[in-house]
PDB file of the backbone (N, CA, C, O) and the ligand in Angstrom, with CONECT records:
HET     ZN  A 101       1
ATOM      1  N   MET A   1      30.009   8.738   5.763  1.00  0.00           N
ATOM      2  CA  MET A   1      29.625   9.687   4.705  1.00  0.00           C
ATOM      3  C   MET A   1      28.732   8.982   3.676  1.00  0.00           C
ATOM      4  O   MET A   1      28.925   7.801   3.389  1.00  0.00           O
ATOM      5  N   PRO A   2      27.763   9.705   3.129  1.00  0.00           N
ATOM      6  CA  PRO A   2      26.883   9.111   2.112  1.00  0.00           C
ATOM      7  C   PRO A   2      27.624   8.951   0.777  1.00  0.00           C
ATOM      8  O   PRO A   2      28.651   9.583   0.533  1.00  0.00           O
ATOM      9  N   ASP A   3      27.069   8.088  -0.069  1.00  0.00           N
ATOM     10  CA  ASP A   3      27.649   7.870  -1.395  1.00  0.00           C
ATOM     11  C   ASP A   3      26.965   8.757  -2.424  1.00  0.00           C
ATOM     12  O   ASP A   3      25.803   9.130  -2.258  1.00  0.00           O
ATOM     13  N   CYS A   4      27.682   9.090  -3.478  1.00  0.00           N
ATOM     14  CA  CYS A   4      27.137   9.896  -4.575  1.00  0.00           C
ATOM     15  C   CYS A   4      25.998   9.135  -5.256  1.00  0.00           C
ATOM     16  O   CYS A   4      26.112   7.941  -5.534  1.00  0.00           O
ATOM     17  N   TYR A   5      24.902   9.844  -5.520  1.00  0.00           N
ATOM     18  CA  TYR A   5      23.745   9.252  -6.187  1.00  0.00           C
ATOM     19  C   TYR A   5      24.088   8.802  -7.603  1.00  0.00           C
ATOM     20  O   TYR A   5      23.518   7.832  -8.101  1.00  0.00           O
ATOM     21  N   PHE A   6      25.027   9.508  -8.258  1.00  0.00           N
ATOM     22  CA  PHE A   6      25.320   9.281  -9.669  1.00  0.00           C
ATOM     23  C   PHE A   6      26.418   8.257  -9.904  1.00  0.00           C
ATOM     24  O   PHE A   6      26.319   7.434 -10.813  1.00  0.00           O
ATOM     25  N   CYS A   7      27.480   8.306  -9.074  1.00  0.00           N
ATOM     26  CA  CYS A   7      28.616   7.430  -9.368  1.00  0.00           C
ATOM     27  C   CYS A   7      29.026   6.574  -8.163  1.00  0.00           C
ATOM     28  O   CYS A   7      30.005   5.832  -8.238  1.00  0.00           O
ATOM     29  N   CYS A   8      28.286   6.671  -7.058  1.00  0.00           N
ATOM     30  CA  CYS A   8      28.508   5.824  -5.874  1.00  0.00           C
ATOM     31  C   CYS A   8      29.863   6.043  -5.202  1.00  0.00           C
ATOM     32  O   CYS A   8      30.304   5.214  -4.406  1.00  0.00           O
ATOM     33  N   THR A   9      30.519   7.150  -5.518  1.00  0.00           N
ATOM     34  CA  THR A   9      31.734   7.506  -4.792  1.00  0.00           C
ATOM     35  C   THR A   9      31.346   8.144  -3.463  1.00  0.00           C
ATOM     36  O   THR A   9      30.319   8.815  -3.369  1.00  0.00           O
ATOM     37  N   GLU A  10      32.155   7.938  -2.453  1.00  0.00           N
ATOM     38  CA  GLU A  10      31.848   8.533  -1.152  1.00  0.00           C
ATOM     39  C   GLU A  10      31.940  10.048  -1.233  1.00  0.00           C
ATOM     40  O   GLU A  10      32.948  10.598  -1.678  1.00  0.00           O
ATOM     41  N   LEU A  11      30.875  10.718  -0.796  1.00  0.00           N
ATOM     42  CA  LEU A  11      30.833  12.177  -0.853  1.00  0.00           C
ATOM     43  C   LEU A  11      31.761  12.790   0.187  1.00  0.00           C
ATOM     44  O   LEU A  11      32.034  12.207   1.236  1.00  0.00           O
ATOM     45  N   ARG A  12      32.230  13.979  -0.143  1.00  0.00           N
ATOM     46  CA  ARG A  12      33.037  14.743   0.812  1.00  0.00           C
ATOM     47  C   ARG A  12      32.177  15.827   1.440  1.00  0.00           C
ATOM     48  O   ARG A  12      31.487  16.565   0.736  1.00  0.00           O
ATOM     49  N   TRP A  13      32.220  15.924   2.768  1.00  0.00           N
ATOM     50  CA  TRP A  13      31.460  16.950   3.470  1.00  0.00           C
ATOM     51  C   TRP A  13      32.032  18.323   3.150  1.00  0.00           C
ATOM     52  O   TRP A  13      33.246  18.517   3.204  1.00  0.00           O
ATOM     53  N   SER A  14      31.178  19.264   2.822  1.00  0.00           N
ATOM     54  CA  SER A  14      31.641  20.630   2.540  1.00  0.00           C
ATOM     55  C   SER A  14      31.453  21.532   3.744  1.00  0.00           C
ATOM     56  O   SER A  14      32.421  22.052   4.299  1.00  0.00           O
ATOM     57  N   SER A  15      30.200  21.715   4.147  1.00  0.00           N
ATOM     58  CA  SER A  15      29.959  22.597   5.290  1.00  0.00           C
ATOM     59  C   SER A  15      28.543  22.441   5.802  1.00  0.00           C
ATOM     60  O   SER A  15      27.673  21.900   5.121  1.00  0.00           O
ATOM     61  N   ASP A  16      28.330  22.923   7.007  1.00  0.00           N
ATOM     62  CA  ASP A  16      27.007  22.950   7.618  1.00  0.00           C
ATOM     63  C   ASP A  16      26.514  24.393   7.681  1.00  0.00           C
ATOM     64  O   ASP A  16      27.287  25.318   7.929  1.00  0.00           O
ATOM     65  N   PHE A  17      25.210  24.567   7.451  1.00  0.00           N
ATOM     66  CA  PHE A  17      24.607  25.886   7.596  1.00  0.00           C
ATOM     67  C   PHE A  17      23.383  25.765   8.486  1.00  0.00           C
ATOM     68  O   PHE A  17      22.735  24.720   8.541  1.00  0.00           O
ATOM     69  N   ALA A  18      23.081  26.851   9.180  1.00  0.00           N
ATOM     70  CA  ALA A  18      21.804  26.919   9.893  1.00  0.00           C
ATOM     71  C   ALA A  18      20.717  27.267   8.888  1.00  0.00           C
ATOM     72  O   ALA A  18      21.002  27.869   7.854  1.00  0.00           O
ATOM     73  N   PHE A  19      19.458  26.890   9.183  1.00  0.00           N
ATOM     74  CA  PHE A  19      18.341  27.238   8.304  1.00  0.00           C
ATOM     75  C   PHE A  19      18.332  28.730   8.025  1.00  0.00           C
ATOM     76  O   PHE A  19      18.072  29.158   6.901  1.00  0.00           O
ATOM     77  N   ASP A  20      18.618  29.525   9.057  1.00  0.00           N
ATOM     78  CA  ASP A  20      18.647  30.987   8.924  1.00  0.00           C
ATOM     79  C   ASP A  20      19.553  31.420   7.781  1.00  0.00           C
ATOM     80  O   ASP A  20      19.193  32.295   6.994  1.00  0.00           O
ATOM     81  N   ASP A  21      20.737  30.803   7.691  1.00  0.00           N
ATOM     82  CA  ASP A  21      21.722  31.191   6.685  1.00  0.00           C
ATOM     83  C   ASP A  21      21.217  30.922   5.276  1.00  0.00           C
ATOM     84  O   ASP A  21      21.649  31.574   4.325  1.00  0.00           O
ATOM     85  N   CYS A  22      20.300  29.963   5.134  1.00  0.00           N
ATOM     86  CA  CYS A  22      19.803  29.559   3.823  1.00  0.00           C
ATOM     87  C   CYS A  22      18.428  30.149   3.533  1.00  0.00           C
ATOM     88  O   CYS A  22      17.830  29.846   2.500  1.00  0.00           O
ATOM     89  N   GLY A  23      17.926  30.983   4.428  1.00  0.00           N
ATOM     90  CA  GLY A  23      16.626  31.594   4.211  1.00  0.00           C
ATOM     91  C   GLY A  23      15.472  30.634   4.405  1.00  0.00           C
ATOM     92  O   GLY A  23      14.388  30.841   3.860  1.00  0.00           O
ATOM     93  N   ILE A  24      15.699  29.581   5.181  1.00  0.00           N
ATOM     94  CA  ILE A  24      14.642  28.613   5.462  1.00  0.00           C
ATOM     95  C   ILE A  24      14.053  28.920   6.827  1.00  0.00           C
ATOM     96  O   ILE A  24      14.774  29.230   7.775  1.00  0.00           O
ATOM     97  N   GLU A  25      12.728  28.831   6.912  1.00  0.00           N
ATOM     98  CA  GLU A  25      12.075  29.114   8.183  1.00  0.00           C
ATOM     99  C   GLU A  25      12.280  27.974   9.174  1.00  0.00           C
ATOM    100  O   GLU A  25      12.374  26.811   8.781  1.00  0.00           O
ATOM    101  N   GLY A  26      12.348  28.310  10.452  1.00  0.00           N
ATOM    102  CA  GLY A  26      12.474  27.300  11.493  1.00  0.00           C
ATOM    103  C   GLY A  26      13.917  27.069  11.881  1.00  0.00           C
ATOM    104  O   GLY A  26      14.824  27.740  11.391  1.00  0.00           O
ATOM    105  N   ASP A  27      14.117  26.106  12.773  1.00  0.00           N
ATOM    106  CA  ASP A  27      15.455  25.775  13.240  1.00  0.00           C
ATOM    107  C   ASP A  27      15.892  24.458  12.634  1.00  0.00           C
ATOM    108  O   ASP A  27      15.141  23.483  12.642  1.00  0.00           O
ATOM    109  N   GLY A  28      17.101  24.428  12.112  1.00  0.00           N
ATOM    110  CA  GLY A  28      17.580  23.184  11.538  1.00  0.00           C
ATOM    111  C   GLY A  28      18.971  23.355  10.957  1.00  0.00           C
ATOM    112  O   GLY A  28      19.546  24.443  10.977  1.00  0.00           O
ATOM    113  N   ILE A  29      19.495  22.261  10.442  1.00  0.00           N
ATOM    114  CA  ILE A  29      20.843  22.249   9.887  1.00  0.00           C
ATOM    115  C   ILE A  29      20.778  21.823   8.425  1.00  0.00           C
ATOM    116  O   ILE A  29      20.054  20.889   8.079  1.00  0.00           O
ATOM    117  N   VAL A  30      21.530  22.502   7.571  1.00  0.00           N
ATOM    118  CA  VAL A  30      21.703  22.088   6.183  1.00  0.00           C
ATOM    119  C   VAL A  30      23.163  21.683   6.017  1.00  0.00           C
ATOM    120  O   VAL A  30      24.065  22.510   6.155  1.00  0.00           O
ATOM    121  N   ALA A  31      23.388  20.412   5.720  1.00  0.00           N
ATOM    122  CA  ALA A  31      24.745  19.915   5.500  1.00  0.00           C
ATOM    123  C   ALA A  31      24.957  19.754   4.000  1.00  0.00           C
ATOM    124  O   ALA A  31      24.127  19.151   3.319  1.00  0.00           O
ATOM    125  N   THR A  32      26.053  20.282   3.481  1.00  0.00           N
ATOM    126  CA  THR A  32      26.323  20.184   2.058  1.00  0.00           C
ATOM    127  C   THR A  32      27.512  19.260   1.808  1.00  0.00           C
ATOM    128  O   THR A  32      28.501  19.276   2.541  1.00  0.00           O
ATOM    129  N   PHE A  33      27.386  18.450   0.746  1.00  0.00           N
ATOM    130  CA  PHE A  33      28.421  17.489   0.372  1.00  0.00           C
ATOM    131  C   PHE A  33      28.732  17.659  -1.111  1.00  0.00           C
ATOM    132  O   PHE A  33      27.886  18.107  -1.884  1.00  0.00           O
ATOM    133  N   SER A  34      29.953  17.295  -1.499  1.00  0.00           N
ATOM    134  CA  SER A  34      30.301  17.304  -2.911  1.00  0.00           C
ATOM    135  C   SER A  34      31.019  16.005  -3.254  1.00  0.00           C
ATOM    136  O   SER A  34      31.693  15.400  -2.421  1.00  0.00           O
ATOM    137  N   CYS A  35      30.851  15.601  -4.507  1.00  0.00           N
ATOM    138  CA  CYS A  35      31.462  14.362  -4.974  1.00  0.00           C
ATOM    139  C   CYS A  35      32.806  14.660  -5.622  1.00  0.00           C
ATOM    140  O   CYS A  35      32.865  15.429  -6.582  1.00  0.00           O
ATOM    141  N   PRO A  36      33.889  14.069  -5.120  1.00  0.00           N
ATOM    142  CA  PRO A  36      35.211  14.325  -5.674  1.00  0.00           C
ATOM    143  C   PRO A  36      35.393  13.692  -7.053  1.00  0.00           C
ATOM    144  O   PRO A  36      36.313  14.051  -7.786  1.00  0.00           O
ATOM    145  N   GLU A  37      34.510  12.745  -7.407  1.00  0.00           N
ATOM    146  CA  GLU A  37      34.662  12.012  -8.664  1.00  0.00           C
ATOM    147  C   GLU A  37      33.967  12.728  -9.823  1.00  0.00           C
ATOM    148  O   GLU A  37      34.582  12.984 -10.858  1.00  0.00           O
ATOM    149  N   CYS A  38      32.665  13.055  -9.642  1.00  0.00           N
ATOM    150  CA  CYS A  38      31.903  13.622 -10.764  1.00  0.00           C
ATOM    151  C   CYS A  38      31.474  15.064 -10.517  1.00  0.00           C
ATOM    152  O   CYS A  38      30.885  15.690 -11.398  1.00  0.00           O
ATOM    153  N   GLY A  39      31.763  15.603  -9.325  1.00  0.00           N
ATOM    154  CA  GLY A  39      31.468  17.010  -9.074  1.00  0.00           C
ATOM    155  C   GLY A  39      30.039  17.292  -8.670  1.00  0.00           C
ATOM    156  O   GLY A  39      29.645  18.452  -8.552  1.00  0.00           O
ATOM    157  N   ALA A  40      29.256  16.245  -8.457  1.00  0.00           N
ATOM    158  CA  ALA A  40      27.876  16.447  -8.017  1.00  0.00           C
ATOM    159  C   ALA A  40      27.867  17.025  -6.611  1.00  0.00           C
ATOM    160  O   ALA A  40      28.800  16.816  -5.835  1.00  0.00           O
ATOM    161  N   THR A  41      26.809  17.749  -6.292  1.00  0.00           N
ATOM    162  CA  THR A  41      26.658  18.273  -4.941  1.00  0.00           C
ATOM    163  C   THR A  41      25.368  17.752  -4.335  1.00  0.00           C
ATOM    164  O   THR A  41      24.411  17.449  -5.047  1.00  0.00           O
ATOM    165  N   ALA A  42      25.351  17.652  -3.021  1.00  0.00           N
ATOM    166  CA  ALA A  42      24.174  17.145  -2.319  1.00  0.00           C
ATOM    167  C   ALA A  42      23.950  17.969  -1.069  1.00  0.00           C
ATOM    168  O   ALA A  42      24.893  18.468  -0.454  1.00  0.00           O
ATOM    169  N   GLU A  43      22.687  18.102  -0.704  1.00  0.00           N
ATOM    170  CA  GLU A  43      22.330  18.803   0.523  1.00  0.00           C
ATOM    171  C   GLU A  43      21.454  17.902   1.369  1.00  0.00           C
ATOM    172  O   GLU A  43      20.548  17.241   0.862  1.00  0.00           O
ATOM    173  N   PHE A  44      21.730  17.882   2.646  1.00  0.00           N
ATOM    174  CA  PHE A  44      20.873  17.161   3.582  1.00  0.00           C
ATOM    175  C   PHE A  44      20.347  18.171   4.593  1.00  0.00           C
ATOM    176  O   PHE A  44      21.115  18.930   5.184  1.00  0.00           O
ATOM    177  N   THR A  45      19.056  18.173   4.784  1.00  0.00           N
ATOM    178  CA  THR A  45      18.486  19.091   5.767  1.00  0.00           C
ATOM    179  C   THR A  45      17.905  18.310   6.931  1.00  0.00           C
ATOM    180  O   THR A  45      17.318  17.242   6.755  1.00  0.00           O
ATOM    181  N   SER A  46      18.079  18.858   8.113  1.00  0.00           N
ATOM    182  CA  SER A  46      17.557  18.217   9.310  1.00  0.00           C
ATOM    183  C   SER A  46      16.934  19.267  10.208  1.00  0.00           C
ATOM    184  O   SER A  46      17.582  20.245  10.583  1.00  0.00           O
ATOM    185  N   LYS A  47      15.683  19.059  10.546  1.00  0.00           N
ATOM    186  CA  LYS A  47      15.010  20.009  11.430  1.00  0.00           C
ATOM    187  C   LYS A  47      15.353  19.703  12.867  1.00  0.00           C
ATOM    188  O   LYS A  47      15.419  18.545  13.277  1.00  0.00           O
ATOM    189  N   ILE A  48      15.572  20.764  13.629  1.00  0.00           N
ATOM    190  CA  ILE A  48      15.803  20.619  15.060  1.00  0.00           C
ATOM    191  C   ILE A  48      14.470  20.807  15.768  1.00  0.00           C
ATOM    192  O   ILE A  48      13.838  21.855  15.639  1.00  0.00           O
ATOM    193  N   THR A  49      14.047  19.809  16.506  1.00  0.00           N
ATOM    194  CA  THR A  49      12.816  19.940  17.278  1.00  0.00           C
ATOM    195  C   THR A  49      13.172  20.299  18.709  1.00  0.00           C
ATOM    196  O   THR A  49      14.060  19.704  19.320  1.00  0.00           O
ATOM    197  N   ASP A  50      12.470  21.268  19.216  1.00  0.00           N
ATOM    198  CA  ASP A  50      12.738  21.754  20.565  1.00  0.00           C
ATOM    199  C   ASP A  50      11.939  20.931  21.564  1.00  0.00           C
ATOM    200  O   ASP A  50      10.719  21.070  21.654  1.00  0.00           O
ATOM    201  N   GLU A  51      12.619  20.084  22.307  1.00  0.00           N
ATOM    202  CA  GLU A  51      11.916  19.193  23.241  1.00  0.00           C
ATOM    203  C   GLU A  51      11.281  19.965  24.386  1.00  0.00           C
ATOM    204  O   GLU A  51      10.241  19.568  24.912  1.00  0.00           O
ATOM    205  N   ASP A  52      11.915  21.074  24.770  1.00  0.00           N
ATOM    206  CA  ASP A  52      11.338  21.885  25.841  1.00  0.00           C
ATOM    207  C   ASP A  52       9.951  22.392  25.444  1.00  0.00           C
ATOM    208  O   ASP A  52       9.046  22.475  26.274  1.00  0.00           O
ATOM    209  N   GLU A  53       9.800  22.733  24.149  1.00  0.00           N
ATOM    210  CA  GLU A  53       8.521  23.232  23.668  1.00  0.00           C
ATOM    211  C   GLU A  53       7.448  22.156  23.813  1.00  0.00           C
ATOM    212  O   GLU A  53       6.316  22.451  24.196  1.00  0.00           O
ATOM    213  N   ASP A  54       7.803  20.911  23.508  1.00  0.00           N
ATOM    214  CA  ASP A  54       6.849  19.816  23.631  1.00  0.00           C
ATOM    215  C   ASP A  54       6.407  19.640  25.083  1.00  0.00           C
ATOM    216  O   ASP A  54       5.232  19.392  25.350  1.00  0.00           O
ATOM    217  N   VAL A  55       7.336  19.768  26.010  1.00  0.00           N
ATOM    218  CA  VAL A  55       7.009  19.639  27.427  1.00  0.00           C
ATOM    219  C   VAL A  55       6.011  20.717  27.821  1.00  0.00           C
ATOM    220  O   VAL A  55       5.062  20.451  28.558  1.00  0.00           O
ATOM    221  N   ASN A  56       6.229  21.953  27.321  1.00  0.00           N
ATOM    222  CA  ASN A  56       5.318  23.049  27.625  1.00  0.00           C
ATOM    223  C   ASN A  56       3.919  22.766  27.084  1.00  0.00           C
ATOM    224  O   ASN A  56       2.920  23.078  27.733  1.00  0.00           O
ATOM    225  N   LYS A  57       3.851  22.167  25.879  1.00  0.00           N
ATOM    226  CA  LYS A  57       2.555  21.859  25.286  1.00  0.00           C
ATOM    227  C   LYS A  57       1.779  20.893  26.181  1.00  0.00           C
ATOM    228  O   LYS A  57       0.576  21.059  26.384  1.00  0.00           O
ATOM    229  N   TYR A  58       2.469  19.884  26.714  1.00  0.00           N
ATOM    230  CA  TYR A  58       1.801  18.901  27.557  1.00  0.00           C
ATOM    231  C   TYR A  58       1.248  19.562  28.818  1.00  0.00           C
ATOM    232  O   TYR A  58       0.123  19.287  29.234  1.00  0.00           O
ATOM    233  N   THR A  59       2.060  20.443  29.423  1.00  0.00           N
ATOM    234  CA  THR A  59       1.582  21.108  30.643  1.00  0.00           C
ATOM    235  C   THR A  59       0.408  22.022  30.323  1.00  0.00           C
ATOM    236  O   THR A  59      -0.513  22.156  31.129  1.00  0.00           O
ATOM    237  N   ASP A  60       0.437  22.664  29.129  1.00  0.00           N
ATOM    238  CA  ASP A  60      -0.688  23.514  28.731  1.00  0.00           C
ATOM    239  C   ASP A  60      -1.964  22.685  28.632  1.00  0.00           C
ATOM    240  O   ASP A  60      -3.021  23.090  29.116  1.00  0.00           O
ATOM    241  N   ASP A  61      -1.849  21.509  27.990  1.00  0.00           N
ATOM    242  CA  ASP A  61      -3.021  20.660  27.827  1.00  0.00           C
ATOM    243  C   ASP A  61      -3.624  20.275  29.174  1.00  0.00           C
ATOM    244  O   ASP A  61      -4.844  20.237  29.334  1.00  0.00           O
ATOM    245  N   GLU A  62      -2.753  19.990  30.137  1.00  0.00           N
ATOM    246  CA  GLU A  62      -3.242  19.570  31.451  1.00  0.00           C
ATOM    247  C   GLU A  62      -3.979  20.699  32.155  1.00  0.00           C
ATOM    248  O   GLU A  62      -4.983  20.461  32.827  1.00  0.00           O
ATOM    249  N   THR A  63      -3.492  21.924  32.006  1.00  0.00           N
ATOM    250  CA  THR A  63      -4.153  23.046  32.681  1.00  0.00           C
ATOM    251  C   THR A  63      -5.501  23.357  32.038  1.00  0.00           C
ATOM    252  O   THR A  63      -6.442  23.773  32.714  1.00  0.00           O
ATOM    253  N   VAL A  64      -5.587  23.143  30.680  1.00  0.00           N
ATOM    254  CA  VAL A  64      -6.865  23.361  29.992  1.00  0.00           C
ATOM    255  C   VAL A  64      -7.918  22.404  30.499  1.00  0.00           C
ATOM    256  O   VAL A  64      -9.081  22.772  30.658  1.00  0.00           O
ATOM    257  N   ASP A  65      -7.506  21.167  30.755  1.00  0.00           N
ATOM    258  CA  ASP A  65      -8.432  20.154  31.226  1.00  0.00           C
ATOM    259  C   ASP A  65      -8.820  20.403  32.687  1.00  0.00           C
ATOM    260  O   ASP A  65      -9.601  19.641  33.256  1.00  0.00           O
TER     261      ASP A  65
HETATM  262 ZN    ZN A 101      29.704  11.346  -8.093  1.00  0.00          ZN2+
END
């Protein structure tokens, strides 16, 4: 678990949300944390990249050539 930016206490995980749930475009995860010591909250966002899409792009490029 990450440490609190303000007091360096280990943050407690609260919950995970999909980008959709937070009104963010694209696919990804928003993880929320809270500090048990000072009450600060933190959010970490991570985009999910679709590897299948990348494979399709490569095959498209080859057919164009
Ligand atoms: Zn704190």
